[in-house]
N, C-alpha and C positions, 0 to 999 in steps of 0.2 A: 754224497751227492753235493754238488756246488751249483748254486743259481748264478746266472750271469746275465748281464745286459751291457750294451755299449751305446755310446753317443758319438756322433761325428760332426764335423764342421766342413764348410766350404769357404773358400775365398774366391774373389773375382777371377774367373777364368781357370779355376782348378777343379779337379775331381774331388768328391767327398773324401775326407781323411778321418781316421779314428782319432777321437779326442779323449774320451775316457772309457774305462771299462769298470763295471761294478761287479763285485762278487759277494755272495751271501751264503752262509752256512748256518745250520741249526746244530748246536752242540748237543751232546748226549744228555746234558742236564736241562735241555729245553731253552737255553739262552741263545738268541740269534746274534750273529756277528756279521757285519757288513764292511766292505772296504770299497772305496772309490779311488781308482788309480788314474792319475792325470798322464795322458800320453801325447798331448798336443806339443808339437815341436817348438813352438814359440810361446810357450806358456810362461806366466809369471810365477807359477808354483810347480814344484816337481810332483808332489804326491799329497793326497789327503787320506786320512783314515777315519772312518766313522765307527765308533765302538758301540757295544750294546748299552742299553740304558742304565746298567748297574755300575758303569765306570764313570769317574769324574770327567773324562774327556767327552762324554756323550753330548754335551751342549755345544761343543765347538770342534771343528776339524783341525787336527794337527797338520801343519804344513811347513815346508821349508821353502823360503823365498829364493828365487833365482833371478838375477838381473840379466839383461840381454847380453852383457859381456861374458856371462857364465854359460851361455847356451852351448858353446863348443868346448867347455872345460872338460878336463879328464873325468871329473866327478859326474857330469851330465852324460858323457858318452858311456861311462860305466853303468849308470842308471838305465839308459836306453838299452844297452846290451843285456843287462840282467832281466829287464822286463820282457824283452823279446824271447830270451831263453826260457823264462818262466811260462810265457804264453805257449811257446812251442811244446814244452813238456806237457802242460795241462791239456792242450787241445789236440796234440798229435801223438804223444808218447805214453801218457798215463792211461789207466783204464778206469778213471773216475767218470761217473755219469754226470753230465752237465745238463741243467734245465734252464730253459729260457721261454720267452713269449715272443712269437713271431721272429724267431732267431735266425732264419735263413740269411737275411741281409747282415746281421751281426757277424755270423760266421764268415761271410765273404769279406767284410771289413777287417776282421782279425787276420784272415788269410793274407790280405794285402799288406797289413802291418808287419807280419812276421816273415813275409816273403815265401810262404809255402802254402800249397793248397790244402784246405781242410775239407774232408769229404762230408758234405751235408747229409748224406744218406746213412751215416754211421748210426748204429743203434745206441751209441753212447749219448747222443744228443736227444733230449726230450723236449719237444715243442708243445708247451701247454696250450697254445692257440689251437693246434690241431686236435689235441685231446678234448679241449672244450667244445670244438666244433662237432666232433664225433659224438660226444655226450648230448649236446643240444639237438643234433639231428636224430639220434636214437630216441630221445624223448618225444620227438615229433613223428615217430614211426617211420623215419626215413633212414633206418640203419643200413639199408642196402646201398646207400650212396657212398659209404666209406667202409672199406674192409681193413683187416688187420695186418696186411703184409707190409714189408719195409718201405714200399713206395707209395703209401697212402697219402703222404703230403702232396705228391705230384698229381694225384687224382682229384684233388679239390682245387678249384680255381681260387686264386687269391681274392677275387671279388666276393666269393661266398664265405670266406672265413670271417668269424666275428671279431670285432675289435676288442681291445682291453676293457673299455667301458661296458660294452654289451656283456662280456663274460663276467665281469664283477657284479653287474646287476642280476644276471641269471643265477649265479651261484651264491649270492649273499645269504647269510644265515639269519 
């Protein structure tokens, strides 16, 4: 299972574009690993990697600087192509389960970036916001509001879904 999240940006008069995507995994030894991949086309850096707290690089992100003159370089084009291929494989071709929070929009942004539609109703994608909403409603004896079929995300209006802060407060240990 791989956790993911994305961030996007807009410029004056443009549609939102994917800026970064974050990935996280929990190794078998219990050590978490996370990566932040810079996807912004006119960025000053190509990529950042955040390692687990046991590595020397944990206090700073490793990055490779790119000047504006390098944005159309062969290396930059190879990087963009490799990232798109990796995202296509991960989100369209692999059978890896992916977990996110309120990830419907993230999947749409990633679809736009790779140029292919990602089915948001795939059972491979686990939206923790919906799971949290289901648990919170069940705890309030409203379990009949959400059932367990594949389209349960569409049966809950987005205004009734709890935000990240509410979920963290509710489930804090």
